[in-house]
Structures are given as C-alpha cells and as structure tokens.
Residue, then its C-alpha position, 0 to 999 in steps of 0.5 A: m503489403s502491411s507495414p511491420p508492427m510497432r512494439v511498446a514496451l511498459v515498464q511497471m517499475n518501483p521507483v523510490v521517492g527522492a531517489l532521482g539518479r536512481n529512478a533515472r538508472m533504472i529507467l535507462d536500464a529498462t530502455e536499453r532492455a527494450r531496445a534489445r526487443g526491438a521496441a520503438l517506444v518505451v513508456c514509463p509511470e506518472l512521476a517515474i522520475t521522482g517516485y509518488p508521491p513526493e509530496d512537500l519536495l514539490l516545494r522545493p525548487r532545488f528538487l524540480a531543478d534536480a529532476a530536471a537534470e536527471i531527464e536531461w541526462l536520460a534524454v542525452r543517452v536515450q538514442g534510437i528509441d523514444l521515452i514517455l515518462g512521467a516527471p514534475v516540471a516547472t513552468p511559467e503558470g506553475v509546476i505541472n505533472a507532465a507526461l514528457l516525450l524524449r526523443e533523440g537528446r531532448v524533450q519532444a513533447q510535453y503534456a500537463k495532466h488535466k485532472l488533479p485529485n484532491y481526496s483521499v490520499f491525494d493533494e495534487q492541487r497543493y502542488f501542481h497547476h492543471g493542463t488543458d490542452a490535448s498532447v497527440i505524439e506520432v511513433a511509427g506512424l501510429r497516433i498516440g494520445l498522452t494522459v496521466c492517471e486521474d485523466i482517464w477517470r473523466p471523460e474529457p481528457a480521453a475526448l479531447a485526445a481523439e478529436a486530436g487524432a489519437e488512435l491509442i491513448l496511454n494512460l501513465n499512473a501511480s494508482p494506489y491499490h486498495r480492496g476492490k481498485a482492480s475491478e474500478r480501473e477496468t470498469v473506467v477504462r472501458e467506458r473510454v474506450c467505449e467513448t472514444g473508439c480509441a484502444v487504451i493502455y493503462l501503465n501503473m507503478v508498482g511497490g510501496q511507499d510510506e503508507l501506499v502501495f501501488d499493485g501494478r496490473t498494467f493492462m489495455v482494452a481494445a477497441d472492441g471493449v475486452a480487458q487484457p492484463l499485460l503484467p501482474a499485480w505486485i511484481a515489477g517487470i516490463a511487458f512487450v505490445d505490438v502494434e498494427r494495422g488490421a485489413n480495415a485499418a484498425l488498430c490490433l494490439r498483441e502482447a508479445d510477452a514480459e520479462l518480470e523481475h523477482p527480488r527473492p523466490d517466493s512462491l507466495l508472492w510471486g505464484d502468478d508467473e509460469e514458473g511458480a504457478a504450476a507448483e502452487p495449491a489452487v487459491s481458495d481466497p483470491e482476494a485474501l491472496d491479494m490483500y496478503r501481497a499487499l501487505m508483504v509488499g508494503i512491509r518489504d519496501y518500507v524496511r528496504k528503502n529506508g535502510f533497516s537491518g531488519v524488523l522486531f515485534g513482540l509475538s504474544g501468542g496473540i492473533d495479531s502478533s502472529l499475523t504480523a510474524a507470518l507476514a515479515v517473514d514472507a516479505l523479508g524472509p526470516d533472517a531478517v525478522e526478530a520476535v520477542m515474548m514478555p510474559y507477565r503473571y496474566t500471560a497463559s502458558m499457551s501463549i507462550e507455547d504458541a510463541r515458541q511453536q511459531a518461531a520455530l515454524l517460522g525460523i526466526d530470531y526469539r527471545e523471552l524477557a520477563i517484565e514482572p520486575m520492571v512492572e513491580a519498580f514502576r509499581a514501587g516508584l508510584v506508592e506516593a502518587f498513588p497512597d490509596q490504591s493498592s494493586n489492582p488488575d482491573d485498573l487501566t492504569e496498571q494494564n497500561l504499566q505492562a504495555r508500556c514496559r514491553g514498548v521500552l523492552l522492544m525500543a531499546l532492542s530496536n536501537r541496540t540492533g537497528r532493526l524496525l519495531l514492528a507496531t501490531g495492533n490491527k484497524s479495529e483496535m486502533a479504531v476505538g483506542y483499545a491500544t495503549l500509547y507508548g506501549d502496544m502501539a510503539g514502533g515505527f511501522a504498523p503493518l495491520k493498521d488498516l485491517g479490521k480483526l475479522w481481516v486479522y483472522r481471514l489473512s491467519r486462515y488464508r496463510n495457514q492453506r499456503g503452509p504452516a505458518i500460525p498455530e491453529r490454536v492462536i487462530e480458534r481461541p478467543p482473542s485477549a489482550e492478557l492484561a489481567p486475570d481471564q481477560r477476554d476482547e469482548d469484556s470491553l467491546p462488542p464482538y467483532e463481528i458488529l464491530d467490524a460492521i459499524l466501524e466499516r460503515f462509520v469509518e470507511r463509508d461515512e454513514s451516519f448514526s441513524r443510517i446505521v441503526d436503520a441498518g439493523y445495529d443496536e442503537t446504544v452499541v452503534r453510539r458507544v462505538i461512534g464515540l470511542v472512535l471519536r474520543n480516540e482521534y488523539k491516540r491515532r495522531q500518534a500512531p505509525p504508519g501503516v499499510r493502506v489497504t481499504p478505501r479509507a484508512f486512518g492517516k491521510d484519508r481521514r482527517y478529523p480534529i483532534t479537538s471537536g465540539y461537534g456532537r452530532l455525528l453521535r445522534 
C-alpha cells in the first residue's frame, strides 16, 4: 500500500525590503493557511524575511541581528509543519544568503547560496560569502535539495545536491523581471533536470522594489522535463503541490490548487485567474500585456510601499504622458491620480482637447495651469544677463524655461498634496538627452524610463484594445515636445524606428559602433546617436528611478563614468 502524498505549499509573496516584522507575519500567516490545507512543508522565496535586495542594510550588524530575531520569532510559532525560507545569516566566515529549515522551534538546517551574481542589477559579492556544501533535508521520507536563485543557473549546485541524495530540488528565488526572462528560466531549469534526473520546483518572489519588479511565475519541472506553471505572473499567492512515489519509486508531482491574493479587482492585471479570464477579450499581444503589467506593479508598489497618497503628473496631450496616465489609473485607481495640463503659446489646441478627453475617459482629477506669466517673469529677470538676445522660440534656453516652469508647478502641487510626481519621459529620450533637467525630468519616479518610444506606442495601442483609455489622435499624431512653433521630435532626432534600433544595440547589447554600422545603419546617424548617449550620462544620473523592463536599463544595470576621455566607442 503506497503512502499518502506529501503536500508542499509554495508561497509567492510580495515582501517589503526592511519591513522585517511585517514580512515575518506574512510568512506566519501563509504557514497557518498551509497547515490548514494539510501541507507538511511551506517554502518562501530568497531573502523572504528581509525582502530583496536589501543592499547596504546588510552592512549594518543591527539589521542582521533584527532579522535573526524575526527568524527566532517564527521558529517558536511554526510547530507541526516545516518551513523553508530565505534569510541573511551572519557566520564566522561572513554573511551568507541562506535557505533555512525551521522545524519544531529551531533552525534545523542551513544552506548557503553558492553562486553569488555580480552583474547587471546584482551586487551579491559585496555582501555575501559563498557556500560550497550541499544541503539535503528529509521531509516525510522525501529527500529535498536546497538551492538559491543563481545556483540553478549553473550546473554545480544542483549536481552536488543530486550526489548528496536529493530526489527533488527546491530553488528559492528573487528573480527580477525583464522582457523574455520567463522562457530563459524554464530553459535553464530543464537543463538542470536533464543533468541531475531530479525534479525542480522554482519558487519566485512577486512585486516591486524601487526599479526592480518581480514577476513570480512559480513553476515546476518534473523528471520528464515538462514544465508546469503553478502560480501566474504578478499575483501573490500559495500553490499546493502533492508529491508521491509512483510504482517504480519515481516521484510524481501533482498540482493540487492555488490560492491567489487580489489587492483589488482589476481584470487588466488579474485576468489570468479563473474568475476573470472568461470575461476578458482575447489577448492580442501577450508580450505587451506582460510589459504593461510589469509597469503597473512597479508604479503600484513604489507608491504604496513608500506611503504616498497617490500620484500626479503633467498631462500634455502627448503619447508619453497619456500612457503614464493609463498606467497610473490601472495601477492605483482613478481616485489616486491627478493630471495637470500646463499650456503655453506653442501648445496646440488639439493637445488641450485630448488631455481633457483622456482625463474624462479615466475619471481622474484634472486641472489646467497656464505657464505664460511664469515664463515671462523669468524672461524679464534675465534681461540683464542676456541683453543682446531677444525672444527666440528656437533657442534651447527659451524652451527649457517652459519645461522648468512646469516642473516648478508640479513639484509645488506634489509638496502640497503629498502625491508622488511621476516623470513621463521614455528610454529613447533619456538615452539621447532629449529631456530638460529640473523640467520634464522632475519627479520621484519615472514609469517609462526603461521603455523605448516604439514600445510606448505599442503599449498605448494595446491598452486601447482592452478598453478606451487614450484618445486615438494622441497615438496617430507625430510626437512633439511643443516647446517651439510646429516642432516635431524628428526635427531633432532620427526617426524612432531607427533611433530605438540603434539604442537597443548600443545600450542593451553593448554592440560596437562598427558592428551597428555593419548591420546597415548610416554611419553618420550612428555616430551622432552614440555621441548623444555618451554626452548625456550626467543627465541620467540625476533622473528619478523607473521600472526596469529590459535586460539593460539605465541605472544599476549600466554604469558608465560621467567624465571619460575614452573616445573609441565612437569609432
């Protein structure tokens, strides 16, 4: 007679970095829910107790001691069920990024992460000492090997676990999202399963932390190499998996069900669940849906985790601010969103009309504040400084005055209301410096910072397929900063189809000047674009953080010196 299956509960949670007590209570609540469902083992993600990444908090001994105290608090309360979770642990050799087994009041086993990533957004070698030993625990007769995040991307840790007798490998993750990441994970996990013969459960974190967003997507790959999703993207929840032995002693993993947490009913974000899916239109662009959700989660968690009452931004009637408006409403609800149109003499009447129309469509607070008196006051104050220069709309100083007056008004409103000011610029503009310091770059968060202009259009069209949110004229008209008469972006920049392609190659793929030219792009245009990117590093250093959605964002991903005499990047 075969023994009953052993139930594992996988907690795809959304912790807050540094909120140790809150995170511990969240873990305990999930453990109690799992116990009520008959689970023998509960598993939480990498650094679940601290949130990820805690960065230089890890350099403070008090922080490590407080995290250890929360682990002790949990251990006393977790009885009759095993709990595995990620936590930093101070050891004589150094701090380790650990997977801990809590059993009957104490830490029963401890695994130190072997592979410490030190690339892209990761700085783990700054904080952690790497482990070398396997850790295989036994739960209800099942031998389980523990690994943490990057360990599964290399063959050695999983191989060590298999050699130590593991039948199943648990991989605890805080794996941030970027476009295409999900398929990369599945490919890697299949490789480990093929190499070791062990089934692998991949548990990931969910939610936003500063510029990073974690997409969840917990899944498992059985010994046959077939990947099975357990929890959807962008939603916190608990998945239950029953593990038992077949007639030939091979492990059989079967998903029991899942409990999903819905912060608020929103079919655009939560449409993957059974209740919402039937009412949803077919997804015509799943990649755009995923990207849109990533940006929503980034906005929602940055605003809520930092305690802002809502957001505000300049709504110009252009494509970038229009997409920002739709994202903010979908992420936070219309009551938490305020838009401000700030017209000047060069603002087209259609821009004002479109801004009013979109505000009405979205049901958000909307106001109009003319900037003409402010701009004229600044001009008057600068007469002595510029005695020989009459008003010239093509002069960048004149244009920047307009943008900076708008920034001053928006920051004043943000100060008075307590709402977070969103900067609405996109990655294409940030790359080449087509933005005004202390003007349209003003703000505390930039949702589109890692989104190229073509993607801005793609997401705008996608959003309107789900329901009217952006006036069609905004999407169809040529983009313009409207800082001078009849101004168009293409007066100053190459067409976005060319610009974005060059930027992707140079910024995200690190391709050389010659390689980009060899791919068919005009040499003069490539040299100009790369030159703009290099010259505007100082602007990007002063830009607010934004949601990372590509493999190479401006910020932690890409660290170039502001002052540099190296000129070969242009040749």
